[in-house]
N, C-alpha and C positions, 0 to 999 in steps of 0.2 A: 224250088227245091223242097222236098218233103221234110218233115220234122226229124225223121230218123237219120237222114243224110246230114242235115244240119248239125245234129248232136254228134254224130260220128266225126265230122270235120272239126267241130269245136274241141272235142276231146283230144284230137291229134295235133291241134295247134301247139306251137312252142310255149305260148303263154298259158298260165293256169286258168282254168274255167271255174268261176265262183258260182255255185248253184245253191242259193238259199232254199230253205225247206218250207213248204206250205202245208198247212193242216186243213185248209178248206179253200173254196173258190175265192173268197174275199181276200184271204192272205196271199193267194197266188196273184191277184190283181195288184196288191201292194208291191209285191216283188217285181212284177212286170213294169209298173209305173215308176219304180225306183231305178230302172235302167239295167236290170240284169238280163242275161241272154238265155237263161234256161231256169227251170224250176224243178225242185225235188219234192215229191210227195212223201212226207215223213210217215213212217209206220207208227211210231210212238204217238205223234200228234193226231194221227187219224184215229187210233184206238182211244185216245183221250177225248177227242171231240165227238166222235160218233157214239161211243159206248160209255165213256167215263171210266174206262178200265186201263190198267197199266199195260206196258208193252211186253206181254207174255203170251202172244200167239192167239189172242181171242178173235181177231178179225178173220173173215173168210174171203175167198176169191170173189164172189159176187159183190160183197160190200166194198172191197178195195177197188175192183174194176169200175163200179158205178161211181165211186168217189173220184177216181182218176179221170173218168170221162167228164164229169162236171168241171173239174179243174182245167182239163184240156180245152173245154168249150169256153171257159172264162178268159183264157189268155191265148195270145198268139206266140207261144214259146214252146220249145221241146220240153216234154215232161219225163222225168225219171221217177220210177215208182219203187218203193221198198216192198218187195214181194216176200219178205221173211225167208222161210226155208223152202219156199215153193209149195207150202201147204200140204206136204206129204211126200210121197215117193216120186220117182221119175214120171209116172203117169199123171200125177197131180200137177207137176211142173209143166207137162205138155199142155194141159188145160189152161193153166195160168198164163202161159205165153200167148195162147190163142185169144184168151179173154182180154188181156192187156193190149194186144195188137189191135183188136177190134174196138177197144176203147180210145184208140188214137194216141197211145203212149209211145214215146220214142225209145225207151229203154227201161230195163228193170235190174235190180240187184237181188241175187239169190245167195243165201248163206248156207254154210255147212254145219249149222247147229241141228240138234235133234228137233223133232216136231212133237209138241209145241216148243217154240223158241222163247228167248227172253232178250231184253235189251242187252246189247253187247258190252255195256259198262256196268252191268249188275253182276253180283256173285252167283255162282251156281250154274254156269253155262256147261253144256256138254256138246260134243261134236260127233257127227257120224263118221264112219270110216271114209278115208279119202276116195276109195274106189266107188263108194255109193254116190258121193258128190260128183265125181267124174261122170257117172251115168246120168245124173240129173242135168249136168251141163250139156252133154251130148244130146239128151232128149230135147232140151231147150233149143239147141241149134237146129235140130231136125224139125222142130215144130214151127219155128218162125217162118212166115211167108216172105218177109222183107229181110234180105241179108244185111241191111244197114241197121235193123233193130238191134239196139245195143244190149248185150248180155254182160252184166257186170257180176263177177263171181266174188263173193265175200267169204273170207275165212276168219273164223273166231278161234282158231287153234292156238294162237299165241299164248293165251292164258291157260288153255286146257292141256296142251301137249308140248308147248315150248316153241320158241321162235324158229328153230331149225325145221321142225315138222311143218310149221305154218308156211315157211318159204317153199318147202318141197310141195306142199299142197297147192300153193299159188301157181307154181310152174306147171303142175299137172293140170290145173284148171285152164291155164292158157293153152296148153297142148290139146285139151279137149274142145277148145273153141271159144273160150271166154274172150271178150273184146277188151276187158279192163279188169283190174284186180282191186278189190276193196279189202285192204289189210286192216282188220279191226283191232283197236286198242294196243298199238305199240306204246311202249312206256317212255320213250325219250327220243331225242333227235338221232342218236347213234343207231338205234334200232331202225328208224325210218330210212337212214342212209343205207344201212345194210340191205333192207328190202329193195331200195332203188337199185343197188348194185347187182342184186341177185335175181331180180324178176324182170323179164323182158316183155313188159306190157305197160300201158298207161296205168297210173296208180291213183286211187281215190282216197282222200283224207277225210276223216270224220271228226268234226270239231264239236264236242259235247261239253257244255258248261258243267264243271264238276266231275268230268269223266276221267278215265285212266290215262288218256293221252294229254300231254301238255297243250295249253291253248296257244297255238302258234298263229301268227298273223299270216295273211295271204302272201306277202313277199317272202316270209320265212319258209312257208310251205313250198313255194315255187323254187326257192334255193335248195330245198331238200329233194327236189325232183318230182314232186307230185303234180299230176296233170289236171285234177279237179278236186274241189272241196265242197262238202255239204254241211249244213247246220241244222240237224234234225230237231233239236230242242228249242232253238233260239226264239222262233216266232211264237209258238204256243206258250212257252214259259213267260215271255214278255206279256202276252195277252192275259194269262192267268194272274200274273203279278199286278198288272194295272187294274184288272177287274176286281181283284180282292181288295185293293185299296179303295176303289170306287164304292163297293158295297159296304165297306167299313164306314166310309164317310156318310153314306146315305142312312145307314142304321143309327149312327151317332148324332147326326145333325139334322136329319129329316129333309135334306136336300142335296143335290149334286152341284149346286151353282158355283161353289168355291173350289171344287175339285180340280178343274182344268188349270186354273191359275196357280194353285198350290203345287201341282205336279209339273208345271212348266210345259204342258203339252198344248199344241196348237192344232186344232181342226175345227173348222166351222161346219155348220149344217150343209152349206153349199159344197164345201170341199169333200165332205163325206159322200154326197150323191155324185159328184164328179168322179170319185174314185171308181165307182162301178158304172160309169158311162151313161148316167141318166140323160144328159143332153142328147146323146145319140138315139136313145130309145124314144125320147120325146119327139125328136125329128121324124122317126119312123111312124110314130103314132099320128102325128100331124099329117103325114103324107098318105097313109094307108087306111086308117081307121075312120069309118063312117060314123059321124055323130048325129 
């Protein structure tokens, strides 16, 4: 079964699909080896790791597609990619879908913010007219070669034009052909239940540390009726926090020797190389490389 069909079936399962977010190939490997069934390529983490820039629409289609390809090659999991606002109008969306399909991605989410966009939990968001977003979704549906390639429509209208308009948009996006709805930044459980009652499609929850939506557990999200959940900040925020402490220790003490014990972290040199399958590559080298 190909990755697109795998992802489609997992989204439609009665149990919630937990999809941690990777910011590079190594973090995707960690997700896979931790036992998760799919991986999400975070837009904010990609912008931070590739460019050192905030999530404000700086990344381009080729950069994101190449990054997604590398993540997909690193893991044997379906990959969902944050494709921002589709990088422009409906014609840009057409190219984005084709590029991501060729990169081996199983699905993308596209949002109804203006271009360039910004993180859904920052202030100052603006949305395009619903009719324009419907055109983008219809263009995406027409552009995909694999009908199981998952098109997830995100609406950021909750903050901009209110929850009623956001729900109307979500239903219009489903009618236009979206496979799933990403309802960004609901403010509480009651709003999430309302969305579940009013939108006839699988729903994606976005758990952002310090964001506008309360930090619900996976069982709580499942009880609220959401079909999948992503964690776009968690991995690269943790990596940045640990790296900051490591650099502080090196600067202040002149060594990293005591850092791992002090932080209570456990990873040996061998475990690190096992993480990215060094023994497998060593076996291939022994078998095929002439010395």
